[in-house]
C-alpha positions in Angstrom: 0.0 0.0 0.0 2.8 2.5 1.0 4.7 1.6 -2.2 1.6 2.2 -4.3 1.2 5.7 -2.6 4.8 6.5 -3.2 4.5 5.5 -6.8 1.4 7.6 -7.2 3.2 10.7 -5.7 5.8 10.4 -8.3 3.5 10.8 -11.3 3.4 13.9 -13.3 -0.2 14.4 -12.6 0.4 14.5 -8.9 3.4 16.8 -9.2 1.5 19.1 -11.4 -1.5 19.0 -9.2 0.6 19.9 -6.1 1.5 23.2 -7.6 -1.8 24.1 -9.3 -3.9 23.0 -6.4 -2.3 25.7 -4.3 -3.3 28.3 -6.9 -6.7 26.8 -7.2 -7.3 26.7 -3.5 -6.5 30.4 -3.2 -8.8 31.0 -6.2 -11.7 29.0 -4.5 -11.3 30.9 -1.3 -11.3 34.3 -3.2 -14.3 33.3 -5.3 -16.3 32.2 -2.3 -15.2 35.3 -0.3 -16.4 37.7 -3.3 -19.7 35.7 -3.5 -20.2 36.2 0.2 -19.6 39.9 -0.1 -22.1 40.2 -3.0 -24.6 38.1 -1.2 -24.5 40.4 1.8 -24.5 43.7 0.0 -26.7 42.8 -2.9 -28.6 39.6 -2.2 -29.9 36.8 -4.5 -30.7 39.2 -7.3 -27.2 40.6 -7.3 -25.7 37.0 -7.4 -27.9 36.3 -10.5 -26.8 39.5 -12.2 -23.2 38.7 -11.5 -23.7 35.3 -13.0 -25.1 36.9 -16.1 -22.2 39.2 -16.4 -19.6 36.5 -15.9 -21.1 34.4 -18.7 -21.3 37.3 -21.0 -17.7 38.4 -20.2 -16.5 34.8 -20.8 -17.9 34.9 -24.3 -16.4 38.3 -25.1 -13.0 37.4 -23.8 -12.9 34.2 -25.7 -13.8 36.0 -28.9 -11.2 38.7 -28.3 -8.5 36.0 -27.7 -9.4 34.5 -31.0 -10.3 31.2 -29.3 -6.6 30.1 -29.7 -5.6 29.5 -26.1 -6.0 25.8 -26.1 -4.2 25.4 -29.4 -1.3 27.4 -28.1 -1.0 25.0 -25.1 -1.1 22.0 -27.5 1.3 23.2 -30.1 3.8 24.7 -27.7 3.8 21.4 -25.7 4.4 19.5 -28.9 7.2 21.8 -30.2 9.0 22.9 -27.1 12.2 21.2 -28.5 12.0 23.3 -31.7 12.6 27.1 -31.0 11.6 28.1 -34.6 8.2 26.3 -34.4 7.6 27.6 -30.8 8.3 31.2 -32.0 5.9 30.7 -35.0 3.1 29.6 -32.5 3.6 32.4 -30.1 4.1 35.1 -32.6 1.0 34.1 -34.7 -1.2 33.8 -31.6 -0.1 37.2 -30.4 -0.8 39.0 -33.6 -4.2 37.2 -34.0 -5.1 38.1 -30.3 -4.3 41.8 -30.9 -6.5 41.9 -34.0 -9.5 40.1 -32.5 -9.2 42.1 -29.3 -9.3 45.4 -31.1 -12.2 44.4 -33.4 -14.3 43.0 -30.5 -13.6 46.1 -28.4 -14.9 48.3 -31.2 -18.0 46.3 -31.7 -18.8 46.4 -27.8 -18.2 50.1 -27.7 -20.6 50.8 -30.5 -23.3 48.4 -29.2 -22.8 49.0 -25.4 -26.4 50.1 -24.9 -27.8 47.1 -26.8 -25.7 44.6 -25.0 -26.6 46.1 -21.6 -30.3 45.7 -22.2 -29.9 42.2 -23.8 -27.8 40.8 -20.8 -29.1 42.8 -17.9 -32.5 44.1 -19.1 -31.4 47.5 -18.4 -29.0 50.2 -19.9 -27.8 50.9 -16.2 -24.6 49.0 -16.8 -23.7 50.4 -20.2 -20.7 52.1 -18.7 -19.3 48.6 -17.6 -19.3 47.5 -21.2 -17.5 50.7 -22.3 -14.8 50.0 -19.8 -14.6 46.4 -21.2 -14.2 47.8 -24.8 -11.1 49.7 -23.7 -9.5 47.2 -21.4 -10.2 44.0 -23.5 -6.9 43.9 -25.2 -4.9 43.4 -22.0 -7.3 40.9 -20.6 -6.9 38.8 -23.8 -3.1 39.1 -23.8 -3.1 38.0 -20.2 -5.0 34.9 -21.0 -2.7 34.2 -23.8 0.4 34.6 -21.7 -1.1 32.1 -19.2 -1.5 29.6 -22.0 2.0 30.2 -23.1 3.3 29.4 -19.6 1.1 26.4 -19.5 2.3 25.0 -22.8 5.9 25.4 -21.6 5.1 23.5 -18.5 6.2 26.5 -16.4 4.0 25.2 -13.6 5.5 27.3 -10.7 5.2 30.6 -12.6 1.7 29.5 -13.8 0.8 29.0 -10.2 2.2 32.2 -8.8 0.4 34.2 -11.6 -2.9 32.6 -10.8 -2.5 33.3 -7.1 -1.8 36.9 -7.6 -4.7 37.2 -10.0 -7.1 35.7 -7.5 -6.0 37.9 -4.7 -5.9 41.0 -6.7 -9.5 40.5 -8.1 -10.7 39.8 -4.5 -9.2 42.9 -2.9 -10.1 45.1 -5.8 -13.7 43.7 -5.8 -14.3 44.1 -2.1 -13.1 47.7 -2.1 -15.4 48.6 -5.0 -18.5 46.6 -3.9 -18.4 48.3 -0.5 -18.5 51.8 -2.2 -20.6 51.1 -5.4 -22.4 47.8 -4.7 -23.0 45.6 -7.7 -21.6 48.1 -10.2 -18.3 48.0 -8.2 -17.9 44.3 -8.6 -18.6 44.4 -12.3 -15.9 47.1 -12.8 -13.4 45.1 -10.6 -13.8 42.0 -12.6 -13.2 43.8 -15.8 -10.2 45.9 -14.7 -8.5 43.2 -12.6 -8.2 40.9 -15.6 -6.6 43.7 -17.6 -4.2 45.1 -14.9 -2.9 41.6 -14.0 -1.6 41.3 -17.5 1.5 43.4 -16.5 2.3 40.9 -13.6 1.9 37.9 -15.8 4.1 39.5 -18.4 6.8 39.9 -15.7 6.7 36.1 -15.1 7.1 35.5 -18.8 10.0 37.8 -19.1 11.9 35.8 -16.4 11.5 32.4 -18.3 14.8 30.9 -19.7 13.1 30.4 -23.1 12.0 34.0 -23.4 13.1 36.1 -26.4 11.3 39.3 -27.6 11.2 38.1 -31.2 9.1 35.2 -30.2 6.1 37.6 -30.1 6.2 39.7 -33.2 8.4 38.0 -35.7 6.1 35.6 -37.6 2.6 35.4 -38.9 2.7 31.8 -40.1 -0.2 30.7 -42.3 0.2 27.0 -41.5 0.1 27.8 -37.7 -2.9 30.0 -38.2 -4.6 27.0 -39.9 -3.8 24.7 -37.0 -4.8 27.2 -34.4 -8.0 27.9 -36.3 -9.1 24.3 -35.6 -9.0 25.1 -31.9 -10.4 28.6 -32.4 -13.6 27.0 -33.9 -13.8 24.5 -31.1 -13.2 27.2 -28.5 -15.6 29.6 -30.0 -18.4 27.0 -30.1 -17.7 26.0 -26.5 -17.5 29.6 -25.4 -20.9 30.4 -26.9 -22.8 27.2 -26.1 -22.2 26.8 -22.4 -22.5 30.4 -21.3 -25.4 31.1 -23.6 -27.2 28.1 -22.2 -26.6 29.4 -18.7 -27.8 32.9 -19.8 -31.0 31.5 -21.2 -31.8 29.3 -18.3 -31.1 31.9 -15.7 -33.2 34.4 -17.8 -36.1 31.9 -17.9 -35.9 31.3 -14.2 -35.9 35.2 -13.7 -38.9 35.7 -16.0 -41.0 32.6 -15.2 -40.4 32.5 -11.5 -38.4 35.3 -10.0 -34.8 36.8 -10.1 -34.6 35.7 -6.5 -35.0 32.0 -7.6 -32.4 32.7 -10.4 -30.2 33.8 -7.6 -30.7 30.7 -5.6 -29.9 28.5 -8.7 -26.9 30.6 -9.4 -25.8 30.1 -5.8 -25.8 26.3 -6.1 -24.2 26.6 -9.6 -21.4 28.8 -8.2 -20.6 26.2 -5.4 -20.4 23.5 -8.1 -18.3 25.6 -10.5 -15.8 26.7 -7.8 -15.2 23.2 -6.2 -14.9 21.6 -9.6 -12.4 24.4 -10.5 -10.1 22.6 -8.1 -10.2 19.5 -10.3 -10.3 21.1 -13.7 -7.6 23.6 -13.1 -5.1 21.0 -11.8 -5.9 18.6 -14.7 -6.0 21.5 -17.2 -2.3 22.0 -16.7 -1.4 18.4 -17.0 -4.1 16.7 -18.9 -4.3 18.7 -22.2 -0.6 18.8 -22.8 -0.3 15.1 -21.8 -3.1 14.0 -24.3 -1.6 16.2 -27.0 1.8 14.3 -26.7 0.3 10.8 -27.0 0.0 9.3 -30.5 -0.6 5.7 -29.3 -4.2 4.5 -28.6 -3.2 2.1 -26.0 -1.2 4.7 -24.1 -4.1 7.2 -24.6 -6.6 4.6 -23.0 -4.1 3.9 -20.2 -3.8 7.7 -19.5 -7.7 8.2 -19.5 -8.2 5.3 -17.1 -5.4 6.0 -14.8 -6.5 9.7 -14.4 -10.0 8.8 -14.0 -9.1 6.3 -11.1 -7.6 9.2 -9.2 -10.0 12.0 -10.1 -13.5 10.5 -10.0 -13.3 9.1 -6.4 -12.0 12.6 -5.3 -15.0 14.4 -7.0 -17.5 12.0 -5.6 -16.2 12.3 -2.0 -16.2 16.2 -2.2 -19.7 16.1 -3.7 -21.0 13.9 -0.9 -19.3 16.1 1.8 -20.9 19.2 0.2 -24.3 17.5 0.3 -24.0 16.5 3.9 -22.8 20.0 5.0 -25.0 22.0 2.6 -26.8 23.9 5.3 -23.7 25.2 7.1 -22.1 25.9 3.8 -25.0 28.0 2.8 -24.8 30.2 5.9 -21.0 30.4 5.5 -20.9 31.3 1.8 -24.1 33.1 1.5 -26.8 34.4 3.9 -30.1 33.5 5.5 -31.9 34.7 2.5 -30.5 31.9 0.3 -32.1 29.1 2.2 -34.4 28.1 -0.7 -31.4 26.9 -2.4 -30.9 23.9 -0.1 -33.1 21.4 -2.0 -31.2 22.1 -5.2 -28.0 20.4 -4.2 -29.0 16.7 -4.7 -29.2 16.6 -8.5 -26.6 19.4 -9.1 -23.9 17.4 -7.2 -24.9 14.1 -8.8 -24.6 15.9 -12.2 -21.2 17.3 -11.2 -19.6 13.8 -10.9 -21.1 12.8 -14.2 -19.8 15.9 -15.7 -16.3 15.3 -14.7 -16.5 11.7 -16.0 -17.6 13.1 -19.3 -14.8 15.8 -19.2 -12.1 13.1 -18.8 -13.3 11.3 -22.0 -14.3 14.3 -24.1 -11.1 16.3 -23.5 -9.3 14.2 -26.1 -11.5 15.8 -28.7 -9.8 19.2 -27.8 -6.3 17.6 -27.6 -6.7 15.8 -30.9 -8.8 18.6 -32.6 -11.7 16.5 -33.5 -13.6 19.6 -34.7 -16.8 18.1 -36.2 -17.5 15.8 -33.2 -16.7 18.6 -30.7 -19.0 21.1 -32.4 -21.8 18.6 -32.7 -21.6 17.4 -29.1 -21.3 21.0 -27.7 -24.2 22.4 -29.7 -26.5 19.4 -29.4 -26.2 18.8 -25.7 -26.4 22.5 -25.0 -29.7 22.6 -26.8 -30.9 19.6 -24.8 -29.9 21.3 -21.6 -31.8 24.4 -22.5 -34.8 22.4 -23.6 -34.9 20.1 -20.6 -34.5 23.1 -18.3 -37.3 25.1 -19.6 -39.7 22.2 -19.8 -38.9 21.0 -16.2 -38.8 24.5 -14.8 -42.3 25.2 -16.2 -43.3 21.7 -14.9 -41.9 21.5 -11.4 -40.3 24.8 -10.6 -36.6 25.8 -9.8 -35.7 22.2 -9.0 -36.2 21.4 -12.7 -32.9 23.2 -13.6 -30.7 21.0 -11.6 -32.6 17.8 -12.7 -32.1 18.9 -16.4 -28.4 19.4 -15.7 -28.0 15.9 -14.3 -30.0 14.3 -17.1 -28.1 16.2 -19.8 -24.8 15.0 -18.6 -26.0 11.4 -18.1 -27.1 11.4 -21.8 -23.8 13.0 -22.8 -21.8 10.3 -20.9 -23.8 7.6 -22.8 -22.9 9.4 -26.0 -19.2 9.5 -25.3 -19.1 5.8 -24.3 -20.7 4.9 -27.7 -18.5 7.2 -29.8 -15.2 6.2 -28.0 -16.1 2.5 -27.4 -13.2 1.1 -29.3 -10.6 3.4 -27.6 -12.1 2.7 -24.1 -13.0 -0.9 -24.2 -10.7 -2.5 -26.7 -6.9 -2.5 -26.3 -4.9 -1.5 -29.3 -1.2 -1.0 -30.1 -2.1 1.6 -32.7 
């Protein structure tokens, strides 16, 4: 038993997870602390609006980054031994990100009033969108630099940058929410992502491989074609998941109440944040690792060995959250959020199934399986929205969490069928 534990601790997964788990822990504490502040100062409606904003901002930043970050991780991981190829990937990605960010910023600036009414049902937050339009370039470049660090397996620097980002956002947000309530949080979330770029840049400048001509020397058409595969996949993913949440939250607000939308958002936030511990640790290890593997037998072995570590951890955490849901509600939110307690059961079960799906489906991103990725993302997002609207209208707010659980159960069955040869039949190819 002791030998098995020692062997496990020597794996790249555990080594990587050791560093990233520290950053993720800080990020989780910061996220929960921010959520608590918003819950106290603004209440359930504020939590729902912040959820709307986070989804919208996620879509915008992905578009502004050209959707190439996962591709940058993959191709840098594959070409770390070739300085020329690495330079082409980084330089092409930087130029593309600058172009996309500037164009996206202009669009947001012109249509700020429209987007404010579309997302928040009010023009009150138009000024936040104007701030986004001017700061988007730095937020996008920060995201790209983080992907470059990830691709180079600069785990320590990646970890430090994440920790500083989390703490900076928390402190900035707390100061502004106390003074300006919800508007202050939205401003902080926007500006923090931009200002932290200069700190991340400092970490990149200290890397042994860094050379200034890496960033502006090439715009390679072949690299652009390769990155565009990931761009398409990332764009689809960045639209489908956040748009699904925007639609469901909006339906909850309109058909029930915005307080109900806030209760659902509260449960969703808990799921999102604790799963961040798993996905962040694996994201640094798993995508580069799958990208390196060209042998089906080794790929199958990697998926199963990672699943044996990850799934039991997720299941145990989900069970603990379920058992401690009431004290957690008081710690993370306020007495006003008590109606969220019945929502945990199906949400947490869906979380475990979601991670099982993630472990299998991530090879679509690693291997650039574009058509399959697009189909699955769009199809199951539509299923999620449809099930949610039907079940919310039929049984109320609980319908949203049941729809989430059913949707990922169907997705898991789909993945088992699609990858049945890889998962269930050993092959040396």
